[in-house]
C-alpha positions, 0 to 999 in steps of 0.5 A, a space after each residue: 500500500 502506497 501510504 503517501 498516495 493514500 494520504 496525499 489529500 490529508 492536510 492537518 497533522 490530526 488527519 494524517 495521524 488518522 490516516 496512518 492508524 487506519 492504513 496500519 489496521 488495513 495492512 494488518 487485517 489483510 495480513 492476518 485475515 481478521 478484522 481490526 477495530 478502531 477506537 471511537 471516531 467522531 463523524 469528522 474523523 470517520 469521514 477522514 478514515 473512510 476517505 483513506 480506506 475507500 482507496 484500499 481495494 483489499 479491505 472493507 469497512 463497517 461502523 458500530 456506534 450502538 444505534 442507527 444515528 450514533 454520532 461516535 462510532 468504531 470502525 471495523 476494517 476487514 479483509 475483502 471477502 471476509 464474512 461480515 456476519 462473523 464480525 463480533 460487535 465491538 461495542 456494549 451499552 450500559 445504563 447508569 441510574 441514580 437519584 439526581 433530583 437534587 444534583 444537576 448533571 450534564 453530558 460532561 459530568 457523566 463523561 468526566 466521571 468515566 474518564 476519572 476511572 482512568 479510561 480514555 475518551 477514545 473508548 467511550 461513544 455516545 452518552 444519552 442523558 436521561 432524567 434519572 441517569 444516562 445510557 452510554 455506548 462503550 468499547 466492548 473490552 472496557 464494559 466489564 471494568 466500568 460495571 465493576 468500578 463506576 459507582 457514582 457521579 457528582 457524589 450521587 450513587 448510581 446503579 450500572 447495568 448492561 442493556 440491549 442496544 434496542 433499549 437505547 432511549 433515542 428520541 425521534 429526530 425532529 426536522 424543521 425546514 428553514 427558508 432564509 436569505 443571507 448577505 453572504 455564505 460566511 459561517 456566522 451568517 448561515 449559522 445565525 439563520 439556521 439557529 435563529 439568533 443574531 450574527 453577533 451571538 453566533 460569532 461569539 460562539 464560533 470564536 469560543 470554539 463551540 461551533 463545528 462544520 462537518 463535525 470539525 471545530 471552526 473558529 473563523 466566523 468568515 469560514 465559507 459554507 457550501 451546500 451539504 455542510 453540517 453546522 452543529 452546536 452541542 445542545 442546540 442540534 444541527 443545521 444542514 445546508 440543503 440548498 442554495 436557491 439563488 440570489 434575490 434582487 437585493 443581492 442576498 443569497 437564498 438558502 434552504 436549511 434543515 434544522 435537526 433538534 
């Protein structure tokens, strides 16, 4: 496998590190005729990995996130002609319950308590917050450790058990179509229209590194947006740039956006 050719389109050091890891995994999968499993990747990292793997004819790739709309997922890189039904699911789902009536906890609190056990972020997938706890997708190889050692979050005792992926409490995604016009295709302009707020407020969010474009942090309000781009702010859903409809008589750009909440 020609590494330089396979990674010639990768720009940042982060992208190249992902490229190196998946090429190594692909070579090993082909050599030992056995699937190789990555850590959890966010959607942007998955896109980078797939851009490399798609050019390697000797292997295929499957993703495992625990449920259909999972954001973070592990990739199974398998030799060509390998029976995919024989690939063991590399994730497990745990549910933590406790009395959180008097303790306000968020996604970051659950994640922090798991990392506090000595776990790496890369071994933890999506965390779904519930009124009385959370559900978390984890790498299969660390699930038993968590079951044995995860006992509290913010001094609240929790009961942790394994559940079937079919029990994941994901609400149906609500989609709202937004038709808007913007002065330019700058990130701050498009995001303001999609999330229903002012450009000034969105610019602060962008500069504070809280806005992602195609799941990659962007801190430049002037970043140019293209059709198909996905804009996201944690806790506020996602906006997909569905279509650019043209230019109005006043020179504004028409957009069709879809907001997922």
